[in-house]
C-alpha positions as CSV (number, residue, x, y, z in Angstrom):
1,X,0.0,0.0,0.0
2,X,1.3,3.4,-1.0
3,X,0.3,6.7,0.6
4,X,1.2,10.3,1.4
5,X,1.4,12.3,4.6
6,X,1.0,16.1,4.6
7,X,0.7,18.6,7.5
8,X,-1.7,21.2,6.3
9,X,-1.2,23.5,9.3
10,X,0.4,23.2,12.7
11,X,0.4,25.7,15.5
12,X,-1.8,27.4,18.1
13,X,-4.1,29.0,15.5
14,X,-5.2,25.7,13.9
15,X,-4.0,22.1,13.3
16,X,-4.7,19.6,10.5
17,X,-2.8,16.9,8.8
18,X,-3.8,14.5,6.0
19,X,-2.8,10.9,5.6
20,X,-3.8,9.3,2.3
21,X,-3.5,5.6,1.9
22,X,-5.0,3.2,-0.7
23,X,-7.5,5.8,-1.9
24,X,-8.6,6.6,1.7
25,X,-8.0,10.0,3.3
26,X,-7.7,10.4,7.1
27,X,-7.7,14.0,8.4
28,X,-6.0,14.3,11.8
29,X,-7.7,17.2,13.6
30,X,-9.9,19.8,11.9
31,X,-8.8,23.0,13.6
32,X,-9.1,25.2,10.4
33,X,-12.0,27.1,9.1
34,X,-13.6,25.2,6.2
35,X,-12.5,27.8,3.6
36,X,-8.9,27.7,4.9
37,X,-9.0,23.9,4.8
38,X,-10.3,24.0,1.3
39,X,-7.5,26.2,0.2
40,X,-4.8,24.1,1.9
41,X,-6.2,21.0,0.2
42,X,-6.1,22.8,-3.1
43,X,-2.3,23.5,-2.6
44,X,-1.7,19.7,-2.8
45,X,-4.2,19.3,-5.7
46,X,-7.0,17.8,-3.6
47,X,-10.6,18.7,-2.6
48,X,-12.8,17.6,0.3
49,X,-13.6,14.5,-1.8
50,X,-10.1,13.2,-0.6
51,X,-11.2,13.1,3.0
52,X,-13.1,10.0,4.2
53,X,-12.8,10.4,8.0
54,X,-11.5,12.8,10.6
55,X,-9.8,11.8,13.8
56,X,-9.5,14.1,16.8
57,X,-6.4,14.3,19.1
58,X,-8.1,16.4,21.8
59,X,-10.6,19.2,22.4
60,X,-8.5,22.3,22.7
61,X,-10.0,24.9,20.3
62,X,-7.1,24.9,17.9
63,X,-7.8,21.3,16.9
64,X,-11.5,21.6,15.9
65,X,-13.8,24.3,14.6
66,X,-17.5,24.3,14.9
67,X,-18.0,25.4,11.3
68,X,-15.8,22.5,10.2
69,X,-17.9,20.0,12.1
70,X,-21.0,21.4,10.3
71,X,-19.1,20.9,7.0
72,X,-18.4,17.3,8.0
73,X,-22.2,16.8,8.5
74,X,-23.0,18.2,5.1
75,X,-20.3,16.2,3.4
76,X,-21.2,13.0,5.3
77,X,-17.7,12.6,6.7
78,X,-17.5,10.7,10.0
79,X,-15.7,12.1,13.0
80,X,-13.6,9.7,15.2
81,X,-12.8,10.7,18.7
82,X,-12.6,9.4,22.3
83,X,-16.0,9.2,24.1
84,X,-14.8,11.9,26.5
85,X,-14.3,14.2,23.5
86,X,-17.8,13.6,22.4
87,X,-19.1,14.5,25.8
88,X,-17.2,17.8,25.6
89,X,-18.4,18.6,22.1
90,X,-22.0,17.9,23.0
91,X,-21.7,20.7,25.5
92,X,-19.6,23.1,23.5
93,X,-20.4,22.8,19.8
94,X,-23.6,23.9,18.1
95,X,-22.9,21.6,15.2
96,X,-22.0,18.4,17.0
97,X,-25.6,17.3,17.7
98,X,-26.5,17.2,14.1
99,X,-23.3,15.3,13.2
100,X,-24.1,12.8,15.9
101,X,-27.8,12.4,14.9
102,X,-26.6,11.7,11.4
103,X,-24.7,8.7,12.6
104,X,-21.4,10.3,11.7
105,X,-19.6,9.9,15.1
106,X,-17.3,6.9,15.8
107,X,-15.6,6.3,19.2
108,X,-12.0,5.1,19.4
109,X,-10.6,3.4,22.5
110,X,-7.2,3.9,24.1
111,X,-4.5,1.5,22.8
112,X,-7.0,-0.4,20.6
113,X,-6.1,-0.9,16.9
114,X,-8.9,0.4,14.7
115,X,-9.3,-0.6,11.0
116,X,-10.1,2.6,9.1
117,X,-9.9,1.0,5.7
118,X,-8.4,-2.2,4.3
119,X,-4.8,-2.3,5.3
120,X,-5.0,1.0,7.3
121,X,-4.8,0.6,11.1
122,X,-4.8,3.4,13.7
123,X,-3.8,2.8,17.3
124,X,-4.5,5.8,19.7
125,X,-2.1,6.3,22.6
126,X,-2.8,8.6,25.5
127,X,-0.3,11.4,26.1
128,X,0.3,13.9,28.9
129,X,-1.5,17.2,28.1
130,X,-3.9,19.5,30.0
131,X,-6.8,18.7,27.8
132,X,-8.0,15.4,29.2
133,X,-7.7,13.1,27.4
134,X,-5.2,13.8,24.7
135,X,-4.0,11.2,22.2
136,X,-1.2,10.6,19.7
137,X,-1.6,8.0,17.0
138,X,0.4,5.2,15.4
139,X,-0.9,4.6,11.9
140,X,0.2,1.5,10.0
141,X,-0.2,0.7,6.4
142,X,-0.3,-3.0,5.5
143,X,0.2,-5.0,2.3
144,X,-2.0,-7.9,3.2
145,X,-0.3,-9.1,6.4
146,X,3.0,-7.3,5.8
147,X,3.6,-4.0,7.5
148,X,4.6,-1.6,4.7
149,X,5.0,1.7,6.5
150,X,4.1,3.5,9.7
151,X,3.5,7.0,10.9
152,X,3.7,8.2,14.5
153,X,1.8,11.5,15.3
154,X,1.9,13.4,18.6
155,X,1.2,17.1,18.3
156,X,0.6,18.2,22.0
157,X,2.3,16.7,25.0
158,X,4.1,17.9,28.0
159,X,6.4,14.9,28.6
160,X,7.4,11.5,27.1
161,X,6.6,8.0,28.4
162,X,8.1,4.6,27.9
163,X,4.7,3.6,26.3
164,X,5.0,6.3,23.7
165,X,8.5,5.3,22.8
166,X,7.5,1.7,22.5
167,X,4.4,2.5,20.4
168,X,6.4,4.8,18.0
169,X,9.4,2.5,17.6
170,X,10.0,1.6,14.0
171,X,7.9,4.3,12.4
172,X,9.0,5.6,9.0
173,X,7.6,9.1,9.7
174,X,7.8,10.6,13.2
175,X,5.6,13.7,13.5
176,X,6.3,15.2,16.9
177,X,5.8,18.4,18.8
178,X,8.8,20.7,19.0
179,X,7.0,23.6,20.7
180,X,9.5,26.0,22.3
181,X,13.0,26.9,23.0
182,X,13.5,26.9,26.7
183,X,15.5,30.1,26.9
184,X,13.0,32.0,24.7
185,X,10.1,30.7,26.7
186,X,11.6,31.7,30.1
187,X,12.6,35.2,28.7
188,X,9.3,35.8,27.1
189,X,6.8,38.5,28.2
190,X,4.1,35.9,28.8
191,X,2.5,35.8,32.3
192,X,4.2,33.5,34.7
193,X,1.3,31.1,34.9
194,X,1.4,30.5,31.1
195,X,5.1,29.9,31.2
196,X,4.7,27.5,34.1
197,X,1.9,25.7,32.1
198,X,4.0,25.3,29.0
199,X,7.0,24.0,30.9
200,X,5.0,21.5,33.0
201,X,4.4,17.9,32.4
202,X,0.9,18.7,31.0
203,X,2.1,21.5,28.7
204,X,4.3,21.3,25.6
205,X,7.6,19.8,24.6
206,X,10.7,22.0,24.4
207,X,13.1,21.5,21.5
208,X,15.4,19.7,24.0
209,X,12.7,17.4,25.3
210,X,11.5,16.6,21.8
211,X,15.0,15.9,20.7
212,X,15.5,13.5,23.6
213,X,12.3,11.7,22.7
214,X,13.3,11.6,19.0
215,X,16.6,10.0,20.0
216,X,14.9,7.5,22.3
217,X,12.5,6.4,19.5
218,X,15.2,6.2,16.9
219,X,17.4,4.1,19.3
220,X,14.5,1.8,20.0
221,X,13.8,1.6,16.2
222,X,17.1,0.4,14.9
223,X,19.0,1.5,11.8
224,X,17.2,3.8,9.3
225,X,14.2,4.8,11.3
226,X,12.6,7.2,11.3
227,X,13.2,8.2,7.7
228,X,11.4,11.5,8.2
229,X,11.0,13.7,11.2
230,X,8.2,16.2,11.0
231,X,8.3,18.9,13.7
232,X,4.9,20.1,14.9
233,X,3.3,22.9,16.9
234,X,6.2,25.4,16.9
235,X,5.4,28.5,19.1
236,X,5.4,31.7,17.1
237,X,6.8,33.7,20.1
238,X,9.1,31.2,21.7
239,X,10.7,29.1,19.0
240,X,12.5,29.5,15.7
241,X,12.5,27.1,12.8
242,X,16.3,27.0,12.7
243,X,16.5,26.1,16.5
244,X,13.9,23.3,16.2
245,X,15.6,21.9,13.1
246,X,19.1,22.0,14.7
247,X,17.7,20.1,17.7
248,X,16.1,17.5,15.5
249,X,19.2,17.1,13.4
250,X,21.4,16.7,16.5
251,X,19.1,14.0,17.9
252,X,19.5,11.9,14.7
253,X,23.1,12.8,13.9
254,X,24.5,9.5,15.0
255,X,21.5,7.2,14.6
256,X,20.2,8.2,11.2
257,X,21.9,11.3,9.7
258,X,20.1,10.8,6.4
259,X,16.6,11.3,7.9
260,X,14.8,14.2,6.4
261,X,13.6,16.9,8.8
262,X,10.5,18.9,7.9
263,X,9.4,21.8,10.2
264,X,5.7,22.3,9.8
265,X,4.2,25.8,10.0
266,X,0.9,27.5,10.7
267,X,0.6,29.5,7.5
268,X,1.7,27.2,4.8
269,X,1.3,23.5,3.8
270,X,4.4,21.4,4.7
271,X,6.2,19.2,2.2
272,X,4.3,16.0,1.5
273,X,6.0,12.7,2.3
274,X,5.5,9.7,0.1
275,X,4.7,6.5,2.0
276,X,5.9,3.4,0.2
277,X,6.7,-0.2,1.1
278,X,10.2,-0.4,2.5
279,X,12.7,-2.9,0.9
280,X,12.9,-4.7,4.3
281,X,9.2,-4.5,5.0
282,X,8.9,-8.3,5.4
283,X,11.3,-8.2,8.3
284,X,9.1,-5.7,10.1
285,X,5.9,-7.6,9.7
286,X,3.7,-7.8,12.8
287,X,0.4,-9.4,13.0
288,X,-2.2,-6.8,14.0
289,X,-3.1,-8.9,17.1
290,X,0.5,-8.9,18.2
291,X,1.2,-5.2,18.0
292,X,2.4,-4.1,21.4
293,X,-0.5,-3.2,23.7
294,X,0.2,0.0,25.6
295,X,-1.3,1.2,28.8
296,X,-0.5,4.8,29.8
297,X,-0.7,6.0,33.4
298,X,-1.4,9.6,32.6
299,X,-3.4,11.2,35.5
300,X,-6.7,12.8,34.6
301,X,-6.8,16.6,34.4
302,X,-9.6,19.1,34.0
303,X,-10.3,19.9,30.3
304,X,-9.1,23.4,29.3
305,X,-10.8,24.1,25.9
306,X,-9.5,27.6,25.6
307,X,-6.3,29.3,26.8
308,X,-6.8,33.1,26.4
309,X,-3.7,35.0,25.4
310,X,-1.6,31.9,25.0
311,X,0.2,30.9,21.8
312,X,1.0,27.3,22.4
């Protein structure tokens, strides 16, 4: 199975990424206005017809838009989310009820592999963030029973975990938050409570933390993985593309110096990554039932849907 992975937007003003595989399009988060999302799809020569499902990471307001949920209803596109996300959307969205009544809501479960299309399996893993619950995803593409390629996606998290490293081991594409530079964050004019939030275990990864996690995943993966590192959710105020890129490059310098690093942005579509069967795919085959089950121990936190004045 071949495919393509493209980050359409990443940052505190709106997030969306598209994974195409075998004619099926999975949109990860829908935090853009429908008109903006239409324009971003056009930049990669696609329309809404390329989207067959949307999956939600969490309910912070930069990861979903009410008007976009209304568009999903009109286009008959199902929304996948955790049951707790649906509880929140039922209270907060004027468009969700119509989407739910139309039978277009599907619940995923923590650490459970879900078949989205023939050969396309998504496993949600819970991560540490102050929107409870928040998830990353391992997405596997299979040729029959052979694992052809994998994508690991985690856009918002305050710290790593052994479970996340294990789940993302061996992915071809690692899409991971590189939110802030520690010195820029501490020297910023942001209120102290916002700085403390970002730096806490339920906030966002610094470049150094993300590099350490990247290195741990690459070490666990073996030679040649990941082939691509996509850096997500850079802060406009407290990070720079060159700083994030240098951190990612240093993390992979000894393990996989040929890995391509793509730093996603808020205002433009990132470079698309082709997903194709690796030459050694047969050696990486795992029966779906034997994919490592992961249980996170993330404590529950109160959902914070909006963070006024905060650029993540």
